[in-house]
C-alpha positions as CSV (number, residue, x, y, z in Angstrom):
1,M,96.3,-9.6,-85.5
2,K,93.9,-12.6,-85.2
3,W,90.6,-11.2,-84.3
4,I,86.8,-12.0,-84.7
5,T,83.4,-10.3,-84.5
6,A,80.7,-12.3,-82.2
7,I,77.1,-11.7,-82.2
8,P,74.4,-12.9,-79.9
9,V,71.2,-13.9,-82.0
10,Y,68.0,-14.8,-80.3
11,N,65.0,-14.4,-83.1
12,E,66.5,-12.2,-85.4
13,V,65.0,-13.6,-88.4
14,R,64.5,-10.2,-89.7
15,S,67.7,-8.3,-89.4
16,V,70.3,-11.0,-89.7
17,P,70.9,-11.1,-93.2
18,T,71.4,-7.3,-93.4
19,V,73.5,-7.3,-90.1
20,L,75.8,-10.0,-91.7
21,A,76.2,-8.9,-95.2
22,E,77.6,-5.5,-93.3
23,V,79.8,-7.2,-91.0
24,R,81.5,-9.0,-93.6
25,R,82.7,-5.8,-95.0
26,Y,84.5,-5.2,-92.3
27,S,85.4,-8.5,-90.5
28,P,87.5,-11.3,-91.7
29,E,85.5,-13.8,-89.4
30,I,82.3,-13.8,-87.8
31,L,81.0,-15.7,-84.8
32,V,77.3,-16.2,-84.3
33,I,75.9,-17.5,-81.1
34,D,72.2,-18.7,-81.9
35,D,70.7,-18.4,-78.3
36,G,67.8,-21.3,-79.0
37,S,66.0,-19.2,-81.7
38,T,62.7,-20.4,-82.6
39,D,61.5,-17.9,-85.3
40,G,63.4,-19.5,-88.3
41,T,66.8,-17.9,-87.6
42,A,68.7,-21.3,-87.2
43,E,67.3,-22.4,-90.3
44,L,68.6,-18.9,-92.1
45,L,72.0,-19.2,-90.5
46,K,72.6,-22.7,-91.9
47,N,72.6,-21.0,-95.5
48,E,74.7,-17.9,-94.6
49,P,78.1,-18.4,-96.0
50,N,81.7,-17.8,-94.1
51,I,80.5,-17.6,-90.8
52,K,80.9,-20.0,-87.3
53,V,77.5,-20.8,-85.8
54,L,77.6,-22.0,-82.1
55,T,73.9,-23.3,-81.0
56,H,72.5,-23.4,-77.6
57,P,69.5,-25.8,-78.0
58,Q,67.6,-23.7,-75.5
59,N,67.4,-20.2,-74.8
60,R,70.0,-19.4,-72.2
61,G,70.0,-15.7,-72.0
62,Y,72.3,-12.8,-73.5
63,G,75.2,-13.1,-71.0
64,A,75.3,-16.7,-71.4
65,A,75.9,-16.3,-75.4
66,L,78.4,-13.9,-74.9
67,R,80.0,-16.2,-72.6
68,T,80.2,-18.6,-74.9
69,A,81.9,-16.1,-77.3
70,F,84.4,-15.5,-74.9
71,E,85.1,-19.1,-74.4
72,Y,85.2,-19.5,-78.0
73,A,87.7,-16.7,-78.3
74,R,90.1,-18.2,-75.4
75,E,90.2,-21.6,-76.6
76,N,90.6,-20.6,-80.4
77,G,93.6,-18.2,-79.6
78,Y,91.8,-14.9,-80.7
79,E,94.0,-11.5,-79.9
80,V,90.7,-9.2,-80.0
81,L,87.0,-9.9,-79.8
82,V,84.6,-7.8,-80.9
83,T,81.2,-8.1,-79.7
84,M,77.7,-6.4,-81.2
85,D,74.2,-7.0,-81.3
86,C,72.3,-8.2,-84.1
87,D,69.1,-6.1,-83.8
88,G,70.5,-2.9,-86.0
89,Q,71.3,-0.7,-82.9
90,H,75.0,-1.0,-83.8
91,E,76.7,-0.2,-87.0
92,P,79.3,-2.3,-88.4
93,G,81.2,0.5,-90.4
94,R,82.0,1.2,-86.6
95,I,84.1,-1.8,-85.9
96,P,87.5,-0.2,-87.4
97,V,86.8,2.5,-85.2
98,L,86.8,0.1,-82.1
99,L,90.2,-1.6,-83.5
100,E,92.3,1.5,-84.3
101,A,91.0,2.8,-80.3
102,M,92.8,-0.4,-79.0
103,H,96.1,0.5,-79.0
104,G,97.3,0.5,-75.4
105,V,94.0,-0.3,-73.6
106,N,92.5,-3.8,-72.7
107,I,88.7,-2.8,-73.6
108,V,87.2,-0.4,-76.0
109,S,83.5,0.3,-75.3
110,G,80.8,2.2,-77.4
111,S,79.2,4.9,-75.6
112,R,75.8,6.4,-76.7
113,Y,76.1,8.8,-74.6
114,Y,79.4,10.3,-75.2
115,R,78.4,12.6,-78.0
116,D,75.3,13.2,-80.2
117,F,75.3,11.8,-83.7
118,R,73.0,12.9,-86.6
119,Q,71.3,9.9,-86.9
120,D,70.6,9.5,-83.0
121,T,66.6,8.4,-81.9
122,P,65.3,9.1,-78.5
123,A,66.3,6.2,-75.8
124,P,63.2,5.3,-74.1
125,T,62.9,7.4,-71.0
126,D,63.0,4.2,-68.7
127,R,66.1,3.0,-70.0
128,R,68.1,6.4,-70.2
129,F,67.3,6.9,-66.5
130,I,68.1,3.1,-65.4
131,N,71.5,3.6,-67.9
132,A,72.3,6.7,-66.1
133,T,71.7,5.6,-62.7
134,I,73.6,2.2,-63.0
135,T,76.5,4.1,-64.5
136,K,77.0,6.4,-62.1
137,E,76.7,3.7,-59.2
138,L,79.4,1.8,-61.0
139,N,81.9,4.9,-61.4
140,D,81.1,5.8,-57.8
141,R,81.7,2.3,-56.2
142,F,84.3,1.2,-58.5
143,G,86.3,4.3,-59.6
144,L,85.4,4.1,-63.4
145,N,84.6,6.9,-65.6
146,I,82.5,5.3,-67.9
147,T,79.5,7.1,-69.5
148,D,77.6,4.0,-71.0
149,A,77.1,1.0,-68.6
150,F,75.0,-1.2,-71.1
151,C,76.3,-0.7,-74.7
152,G,77.0,-4.1,-76.3
153,F,79.3,-2.7,-79.1
154,K,82.7,-3.5,-77.6
155,A,86.2,-4.8,-78.5
156,Y,88.5,-6.8,-75.7
157,D,92.2,-7.6,-76.1
158,R,93.6,-10.9,-75.1
159,R,94.1,-10.1,-71.7
160,A,90.8,-9.1,-71.2
161,I,89.6,-12.1,-73.1
162,E,91.4,-14.0,-70.4
163,L,90.5,-12.2,-67.3
164,L,86.8,-11.5,-67.6
165,H,84.8,-14.8,-66.9
166,S,81.2,-13.7,-66.5
167,T,78.5,-16.0,-64.5
168,E,75.6,-13.9,-65.2
169,P,73.3,-15.3,-68.1
170,G,71.1,-12.5,-68.5
171,W,70.8,-9.0,-69.5
172,G,72.9,-8.0,-66.6
173,M,76.2,-9.4,-67.6
174,P,77.9,-6.4,-68.7
175,L,77.8,-5.1,-65.1
176,E,79.5,-8.0,-64.0
177,L,82.3,-7.6,-66.5
178,W,82.6,-3.8,-65.5
179,V,83.0,-4.9,-62.1
180,Q,85.8,-7.5,-63.0
181,A,87.6,-5.0,-65.3
182,A,87.7,-2.8,-62.6
183,K,88.8,-5.5,-59.9
184,R,91.5,-6.8,-62.5
185,G,93.2,-3.6,-63.2
186,L,91.9,-3.7,-66.9
187,T,92.3,-0.5,-69.0
188,V,89.5,1.0,-71.0
189,R,88.7,3.5,-73.6
190,E,85.3,4.8,-74.7
191,I,84.2,5.5,-78.2
192,G,81.1,7.7,-79.3
193,V,78.8,5.6,-81.3
194,P,75.2,6.6,-82.4
195,R,72.0,6.1,-80.2
196,L,69.8,4.0,-82.3
197,Y,66.5,2.5,-80.8
198,L,65.0,1.2,-83.8
199,D,62.0,-0.7,-82.0
200,P,61.5,1.3,-78.7
201,S,58.5,-0.5,-78.1
202,R,60.8,-3.7,-78.1
203,T,60.7,-5.5,-74.4
204,F,63.0,-7.6,-72.3
205,G,60.0,-10.0,-71.3
206,G,58.9,-11.1,-67.8
207,L,59.5,-9.0,-64.7
208,M,62.6,-7.6,-66.5
209,N,59.5,-5.3,-68.5
210,Q,59.0,-3.3,-65.0
211,P,61.7,-0.7,-64.6
212,D,61.7,-1.2,-60.9
213,E,62.3,-5.0,-61.0
214,R,65.1,-4.3,-63.9
215,L,67.0,-1.9,-61.5
216,R,66.9,-4.0,-59.0
217,Y,68.2,-7.1,-60.8
218,Y,70.8,-5.0,-62.3
219,R,72.3,-4.0,-58.7
220,E,72.2,-7.4,-57.6
221,V,74.5,-8.2,-60.3
222,I,76.5,-5.7,-59.6
223,D,76.8,-6.6,-55.9
224,R,77.1,-10.5,-56.7
225,A,80.0,-9.7,-59.1
226,A,81.7,-7.7,-56.5
227,Q,81.4,-10.2,-53.6
228,T,82.4,-13.0,-56.1
229,C,85.4,-11.5,-58.2
230,P,88.5,-13.6,-57.0
231,L,90.9,-10.5,-57.1
232,G,90.5,-8.1,-54.7
233,M,90.3,-4.5,-55.7
234,I,93.4,-3.1,-57.3
235,E,93.4,0.4,-58.9
236,C,93.4,1.0,-63.0
237,P,97.0,1.3,-64.2
238,V,95.6,4.4,-66.1
239,P,92.4,6.4,-65.9
240,I,89.8,5.5,-68.5
241,E,89.3,8.0,-71.5
242,C,87.0,8.7,-74.1
243,W,88.7,9.0,-77.6
244,E,87.8,9.9,-81.0
245,P,88.7,8.3,-84.4
246,T,92.1,10.1,-86.1
247,V,89.9,10.7,-89.4
């Protein structure tokens, strides 16, 4: 199976070496999308061995970085695309769990709220509230049955890579993909992953730092995706399910 792990990066000079060293233990190919970093990340990546780096000359946003990852996976014939963040919230050691869970589904999505882990840390109150609110709205509106709408630790099979085409450049891009996945009948499985907020003070930037504005923006992304997805609403062929590894 030809697969790759894609990691969007923006000003992560402190975490890049550690994360990449750990990902190398589990992923034969690594794609880093440097989304216009200005803190020395770009220079550091030049010295990292055995990775492919795609660079946005200017910061375009989290969603735009993931769109670049999807485009690369489509153009290069990958059967599975794994996505994860570079801030230490996602444990590379769980990549094999994502891949094991891929059997028979199009998307495997990490969930920080499916079950508790020993290493869990408290989620900032506003983030947990917004996640729960948006997750429920997606479930009610599109017939999903997910528990975490925002986790970026995912695996997509070739069908999902071909059918999911995002246009949202910002933080709301995962919500756009959920709408498309529901409308296009993609099957989804969730796996539990630890809830790690290593820097609770980390901000989104600008108006997105205001919870009310963030919630409004997320709802706009969902509405826009529902209106523009080119295929009509179709029922998922199998229920979305949660899953635990066999060992």
